N, C-alpha and C positions, 0 to 999 in steps of 0.2 A: 825288334821293335814291335810293340803291341798294336793291335788293330785300330784302337782309338787314336793313337799317335799318327799312324799312317793316314787315317781318314782326315785328321786335322791338317796334315801337311798338304795333302791333295786339295782340300778345301781352300787352304791359304793360297796356293798357286792359281787355282781356278778363280777365286775372288780377286786376286791381284791382277790377273790377266784382264778380267772384266773391268775393274776400276781404272786401270791404266790404258784401256782400249788396245791392249797388245803393244803399247809403246813404252819402252824403258829408256832411261838416260844411259847411253852406252859408255863403256869404259874408254872407248876411243876418243871421247870428248876431251880427255886430258891431253891429247896430242894436238888439239886445235889451238890456234893462236889465242892468247888471253882475251883480246877484245871480242872475239867471236864467242868464246866460252861465256863471257860476261853477258853478251846479248841474249844468248840462249837461256842462261839461268834467269836473267831478268824477265824474259817472256814467260818462263815457267812459274816464277814467284811473285810477279807484280801484284796479282789480285790479293794474295794473303798479306803482302806488305802494306798495301793500301787499305786493308781491312783493320790494321792495327792502329789504335789511337796514338801510340808512341811514334810510329814511323810514317804515317800517312802524309804529314806535312814537311817531311825532310826532303832535301834536294834529290832529284832523280839520280844524279851522279853517285851520291852516297848509297842509294838503294840498289843501284846496279852492282856496286862493289860488294855490298852486303849479300845480295842474292847468290853470289858465287859460293858463299860459306853455308848456305842453307841446305838441309837434307830433307828428304821425304820419308816418312815412316807410314807403313800400312798396318792397320790393326783389324783383326777379325772381331765380330760381335762376341762380347764376353771377355776380351783381352783387357788387362789392367794397364793403364797408361802411367798412373801414379798411385802410390799407397799413401795412406794418412800419415801426416807429419814427416814425409820424405822430403829432403831438400830438393827443390825444383831448380834445375839448371838450364832449362830450355824454355823457349816460347813455343806455344802450340797454336797452330791455325787449323781450324777444321775446314777442309776443302770439299769434303763430301761426307755424307752420312751424318750420324748424330753421336755425340759424346755425352755420356751421362755421369753426373756426380752422384754417387750412391751414399745412402745413409750409413753412419757409423754403427748403428744398432744392429743391422742385419746384413750389410754389404750387398743387398739385393734391391731395396726400394730406391728408385731414382728420386733425388731431391730437386734437381734442375737438369735441363738438357741443353746442350750447346749444338747448334746446327751450322750449316755451311756459312762461311764468312765470319765466324766467331774466332777471335784471337784472345788469348790470355797468357799470362806468365811473362809478359814483357819485363816486369820488374826483376825477375830472376836473372835477367841478363846483366843487371847492374848490381844487385844484392843477392847474397846466398842466404836466404832465410827459409826456415821450414814453413810449408804451407799448412793451412788448416783443413785442406780438402784432399 
């Protein structure tokens, strides 16, 4: 493994530890009773769900069940979340940091920035259409 890859891996784990405050969703959670799993997942995901225009007015019982299916992804600065014209199949909620939409011309110039509390891609949960970003 080259030195750049090694540095990137170390940086990823250091940043992940900092962002998660040293707390990770344990694998042991799967052995908890379903209602307790649902309660924990809802507590972890309530803020992003209520940030979404699509989900914010839905019944809490539905959001609790939905929260169990949600996953969290951590990205380092410079990581690509989506490529141009790639089919989007997930909803994204920015819970910390900034996500930038880059220009097609040079893939470097930010056109718009999304900060904490921004949700987008809800429509991809219903329709599988290529995005223009």
